[in-house]
DSSP file (Angstrom, degrees, kcal/mol; ACC not computed):
  #  RESIDUE AA STRUCTURE BP1 BP2  ACC     N-H-->O    O-->H-N    N-H-->O    O-->H-N    TCO  KAPPA ALPHA  PHI   PSI    X-CA   Y-CA   Z-CA
    1    1 A M              0   0    0      0, 0.0     2,-0.1     0, 0.0     0, 0.0   0.000 360.0 360.0 360.0 136.4   27.6   89.9   92.5
    2    2 A T     >  -     0   0    0      1,-0.1     4,-2.3     4,-0.0     5,-0.2  -0.314 360.0-110.2 -80.1 167.0   30.9   88.9   94.1
    3    3 A V  H  > S+     0   0    0      1,-0.2     4,-2.5     2,-0.2     5,-0.2   0.904 120.5  53.0 -62.6 -41.7   34.3   89.2   92.5
    4    4 A Q  H  > S+     0   0    0      1,-0.2     4,-2.2     2,-0.2    -1,-0.2   0.891 108.8  49.1 -62.8 -39.4   34.5   85.4   92.2
    5    5 A Q  H  > S+     0   0    0      2,-0.2     4,-2.5     1,-0.2    -1,-0.2   0.911 111.1  49.8 -66.2 -41.5   31.1   85.3   90.5
    6    6 A S  H  X S+     0   0    0     -4,-2.3     4,-2.3     1,-0.2    -2,-0.2   0.899 111.1  49.2 -63.0 -40.6   32.2   88.0   88.0
    7    7 A L  H  X S+     0   0    0     -4,-2.5     4,-2.4     2,-0.2    -1,-0.2   0.891 110.6  50.9 -66.0 -39.2   35.4   86.1   87.3
    8    8 A G  H  X S+     0   0    0     -4,-2.2     4,-2.4     2,-0.2    -2,-0.2   0.899 111.0  47.8 -63.6 -42.0   33.4   82.9   86.8
    9    9 A R  H  X S+     0   0    0     -4,-2.5     4,-2.5     2,-0.2    -2,-0.2   0.899 111.4  50.7 -66.1 -40.1   31.1   84.7   84.3
   10   10 A L  H  X S+     0   0    0     -4,-2.3     4,-2.7     2,-0.2    -2,-0.2   0.908 110.4  50.1 -63.1 -42.2   34.1   86.2   82.5
   11   11 A E  H  X S+     0   0    0     -4,-2.4     4,-2.7     2,-0.2     5,-0.2   0.938 111.8  47.0 -60.8 -48.2   35.7   82.8   82.2
   12   12 A A  H  X S+     0   0    0     -4,-2.4     4,-2.3     1,-0.2    -2,-0.2   0.903 113.3  49.1 -61.6 -41.9   32.5   81.2   80.8
   13   13 A S  H  X S+     0   0    0     -4,-2.5     4,-2.4     2,-0.2    -1,-0.2   0.918 112.5  47.6 -63.5 -44.6   32.1   84.1   78.4
   14   14 A Y  H  X S+     0   0    0     -4,-2.7     4,-3.1     2,-0.2     5,-0.2   0.930 112.5  48.2 -63.4 -46.3   35.7   83.8   77.2
   15   15 A I  H  X S+     0   0    0     -4,-2.7     4,-2.4     2,-0.2    -2,-0.2   0.915 112.7  48.5 -63.1 -43.3   35.5   80.0   76.8
   16   16 A T  H  X S+     0   0    0     -4,-2.3     4,-1.4    -5,-0.2    -1,-0.2   0.931 114.7  45.6 -60.7 -46.3   32.2   80.2   74.8
   17   17 A W  H  X S+     0   0    0     -4,-2.4     4,-1.9     1,-0.2    -2,-0.2   0.920 113.4  49.7 -62.9 -44.6   33.7   82.9   72.6
   18   18 A M  H  X S+     0   0    0     -4,-3.1     4,-2.6     1,-0.2    -2,-0.2   0.887 107.8  53.2 -64.7 -39.8   36.9   81.1   72.1
   19   19 A E  H  < S+     0   0    0     -4,-2.4    -1,-0.2     1,-0.2    -2,-0.2   0.836 111.3  47.1 -65.8 -32.1   35.2   77.8   71.2
   20   20 A K  H  < S+     0   0    0     -4,-1.4     3,-0.2    -5,-0.2    -1,-0.2   0.859 123.1  31.9 -74.5 -36.2   33.2   79.6   68.5
   21   21 A H  H  < S+     0   0    0     -4,-1.9     2,-0.2     1,-0.2    -2,-0.2   0.642 129.0  28.0-100.9 -16.8   36.1   81.5   67.0
   22   22 A N    ><  +     0   0    0     -4,-2.6     3,-1.1    -5,-0.2    -1,-0.2  -0.654  57.9 171.8-148.6  84.7   39.0   79.1   67.4
   23   23 A K  T 3  S+     0   0    0      1,-0.2    -4,-0.1    -3,-0.2    -1,-0.1   0.553  70.8  69.1 -75.7  -8.2   38.1   75.5   67.5
   24   24 A Y  T 3  S+     0   0    0      2,-0.1     2,-0.3     0, 0.0    -1,-0.2   0.514  90.8  66.0 -91.9  -4.7   41.7   74.2   67.5
   25   25 A R  S <  S-     0   0    0     -3,-1.1     2,-1.1    -7,-0.2     3,-0.1  -0.884  84.2-115.6-120.6 150.2   42.7   75.4   70.9
   26   26 A D     >  -     0   0    0     -2,-0.3     4,-2.2     1,-0.2     3,-0.3  -0.716  26.9-169.2 -84.5  99.2   41.6   74.3   74.4
   27   27 A A  H  > S+     0   0    0     -2,-1.1     4,-2.4     1,-0.2    -1,-0.2   0.850  83.3  55.5 -61.2 -37.6   40.0   77.5   75.7
   28   28 A G  H  > S+     0   0    0      1,-0.2     4,-2.3     2,-0.2    -1,-0.2   0.892 109.5  46.4 -63.8 -39.5   39.8   76.1   79.3
   29   29 A Y  H  > S+     0   0    0     -3,-0.3     4,-2.9     2,-0.2    -2,-0.2   0.901 110.5  52.4 -69.5 -40.9   43.5   75.4   79.4
   30   30 A I  H  X S+     0   0    0     -4,-2.2     4,-2.2     2,-0.2    -2,-0.2   0.926 111.6  47.3 -60.2 -44.4   44.4   78.8   78.0
   31   31 A W  H  X S+     0   0    0     -4,-2.4     4,-2.6     2,-0.2    -2,-0.2   0.944 112.6  48.9 -61.1 -48.5   42.3   80.5   80.7
   32   32 A W  H  X S+     0   0    0     -4,-2.3     4,-2.2     1,-0.2    -2,-0.2   0.902 111.0  50.6 -58.6 -44.0   43.8   78.3   83.4
   33   33 A E  H  X S+     0   0    0     -4,-2.9     4,-0.8     1,-0.2    -1,-0.2   0.905 111.7  47.1 -61.5 -43.4   47.3   79.1   82.1
   34   34 A R  H >< S+     0   0    0     -4,-2.2     3,-0.5     1,-0.2     4,-0.3   0.891 109.9  52.7 -67.8 -40.4   46.6   82.8   82.1
   35   35 A I  H >< S+     0   0    0     -4,-2.6     3,-1.6     1,-0.2    -1,-0.2   0.903 105.9  54.8 -60.8 -41.2   45.1   82.8   85.6
   36   36 A N  H 3< S+     0   0    0     -4,-2.2    -1,-0.2     1,-0.3    -2,-0.2   0.753 101.5  59.2 -66.2 -22.3   48.2   81.0   86.9
   37   37 A D  T << S+     0   0    0     -4,-0.8     2,-2.0    -3,-0.5    -1,-0.3   0.540  77.5 101.8 -80.2  -7.2   50.3   83.9   85.5
   38   38 A C    <   +     0   0    0     -3,-1.6    13,-1.8    -4,-0.3     2,-0.3  -0.528  54.4 126.6 -82.0  79.0   48.4   86.4   87.7
   39   39 A Q  E     -A   50   0A   0     -2,-2.0     2,-0.3    11,-0.2     9,-0.1  -0.956  45.5-148.9-134.8 152.8   51.1   86.8   90.3
   40   40 A D  E     -A   49   0A   0      9,-2.8     9,-2.9    -2,-0.3     2,-0.3  -0.893  28.8-106.0-118.5 150.7   52.9   89.7   91.9
   41   41 A W  E     -A   48   0A   0     -2,-0.3     2,-0.6     7,-0.2     7,-0.2  -0.606  28.9-153.3 -75.6 132.4   56.4   89.8   93.3
   42   42 A S  E  >> -A   47   0A   0      5,-2.8     4,-1.7    -2,-0.3     5,-1.2  -0.929  10.7-169.8-109.4 111.8   56.5   89.9   97.1
   43   43 A T  T  45S+     0   0    0     -2,-0.6    -1,-0.2     2,-0.2     5,-0.0   0.879  89.5  56.0 -64.9 -37.2   59.6   91.6   98.4
   44   44 A K  T  45S+     0   0    0      1,-0.2    -1,-0.2    -3,-0.1    -2,-0.0   0.904 120.1  28.8 -61.5 -42.9   58.7   90.4  101.9
   45   45 A E  T  45S-     0   0    0      2,-0.2    -1,-0.2     4,-0.0    -2,-0.2   0.541  99.4-134.1 -96.6  -8.4   58.6   86.8  100.8
   46   46 A S  T  <5S+     0   0    0     -4,-1.7     2,-0.3     1,-0.2    -3,-0.2   0.875  75.9  77.2  54.9  41.4   61.1   87.1   98.0
   47   47 A T  E   <S-A   42   0A   0     -5,-1.2    -5,-2.8    -7,-0.1     2,-0.3  -0.953  91.1 -78.3-160.3 174.0   58.9   85.1   95.7
   48   48 A Y  E     -A   41   0A   0     -2,-0.3    -7,-0.2    -7,-0.2    -9,-0.0  -0.658  43.5-171.5 -83.6 140.7   55.8   85.5   93.5
   49   49 A V  E     -A   40   0A   0     -9,-2.9    -9,-2.8    -2,-0.3    -4,-0.0  -0.936  32.7 -89.7-128.8 152.3   52.4   85.4   95.3
   50   50 A P  E     -A   39   0A   0      0, 0.0   -11,-0.2     0, 0.0     3,-0.1  -0.286  44.1-116.9 -60.7 145.0   48.9   85.3   93.8
   51   51 A M        -     0   0    0    -13,-1.8   -13,-0.1     1,-0.1     2,-0.0  -0.293  38.8 -87.9 -71.9 165.0   47.2   88.6   93.1
   52   52 A S     >  -     0   0    0      1,-0.1     4,-2.5    -2,-0.0     5,-0.2  -0.357  39.0-110.8 -67.7 158.0   44.1   89.6   94.9
   53   53 A D  H  > S+     0   0    0      1,-0.2     4,-2.5     2,-0.2     5,-0.2   0.879 119.0  53.5 -59.0 -38.9   40.8   88.4   93.3
   54   54 A T  H  > S+     0   0    0      2,-0.2     4,-2.0     1,-0.2    -1,-0.2   0.912 110.3  45.9 -64.2 -42.8   40.0   92.0   92.4
   55   55 A K  H  > S+     0   0    0      2,-0.2     4,-2.7     1,-0.2     5,-0.2   0.899 111.3  52.5 -68.0 -40.3   43.3   92.5   90.7
   56   56 A I  H  X S+     0   0    0     -4,-2.5     4,-2.9     1,-0.2     5,-0.2   0.925 108.8  51.0 -59.6 -44.7   43.0   89.2   88.8
   57   57 A L  H  X S+     0   0    0     -4,-2.5     4,-2.3     1,-0.2    -1,-0.2   0.917 111.4  47.5 -59.9 -44.1   39.5   90.2   87.6
   58   58 A S  H  X S+     0   0    0     -4,-2.0     4,-1.9     2,-0.2    -2,-0.2   0.931 114.1  46.2 -63.1 -46.7   40.9   93.5   86.3
   59   59 A V  H  X S+     0   0    0     -4,-2.7     4,-2.3     1,-0.2    -2,-0.2   0.913 114.1  48.2 -62.2 -44.0   43.8   91.9   84.6
   60   60 A M  H  X S+     0   0    0     -4,-2.9     4,-2.9     2,-0.2     5,-0.2   0.866 107.7  54.5 -69.6 -35.9   41.6   89.2   83.0
   61   61 A R  H  X S+     0   0    0     -4,-2.3     4,-2.3    -5,-0.2    -1,-0.2   0.936 111.6  45.4 -60.8 -45.2   39.0   91.7   81.8
   62   62 A K  H  X S+     0   0    0     -4,-1.9     4,-2.2     2,-0.2    -2,-0.2   0.908 113.7  49.7 -63.5 -41.6   41.8   93.6   80.0
   63   63 A W  H  X S+     0   0    0     -4,-2.3     4,-2.6     2,-0.2    -2,-0.2   0.920 111.5  47.5 -64.4 -45.1   43.3   90.4   78.6
   64   64 A V  H  X S+     0   0    0     -4,-2.9     4,-2.7     2,-0.2     5,-0.2   0.920 111.6  51.1 -62.9 -43.6   39.9   89.1   77.3
   65   65 A K  H  X S+     0   0    0     -4,-2.3     4,-1.6    -5,-0.2    -1,-0.2   0.909 111.6  48.0 -59.5 -42.0   39.2   92.4   75.7
   66   66 A H  H  X S+     0   0    0     -4,-2.2     4,-0.9     2,-0.2    -2,-0.2   0.912 111.5  50.1 -64.8 -43.3   42.6   92.3   74.0
   67   67 A Q  H >X S+     0   0    0     -4,-2.6     3,-0.7     1,-0.2     4,-0.6   0.907 111.1  48.7 -61.7 -42.6   42.0   88.7   72.8
   68   68 A K  H 3< S+     0   0    0     -4,-2.7     3,-0.3     1,-0.2    -1,-0.2   0.797 103.1  61.0 -70.8 -28.1   38.6   89.6   71.4
   69   69 A S  H 3< S+     0   0    0     -4,-1.6    -1,-0.2     1,-0.2    -2,-0.2   0.756 112.5  38.5 -70.4 -22.2   40.0   92.6   69.6
   70   70 A F  H <<        0   0    0     -4,-0.9    -1,-0.2    -3,-0.7    -2,-0.2   0.481 360.0 360.0-101.7  -4.9   42.3   90.3   67.6
   71   71 A G     <        0   0    0     -4,-0.6    -2,-0.2    -3,-0.3    -1,-0.1   0.448 360.0 360.0 -87.5 360.0   39.8   87.5   67.2
């Protein structure tokens, strides 16, 4: 399974879980917002740049685990 496929499965799992446990929030938007926050500072470019897919997957797995522990 590729990193992109794993990230897609994690997204689907999170959205399904969120819709069951918190019906008042848009789980897809929350996911999108969090993915957009996955950036690193680039000294070379003097701006934020997107993280690698592998790093995004790692960050998102930790974030989902944290969300579920409070849900």
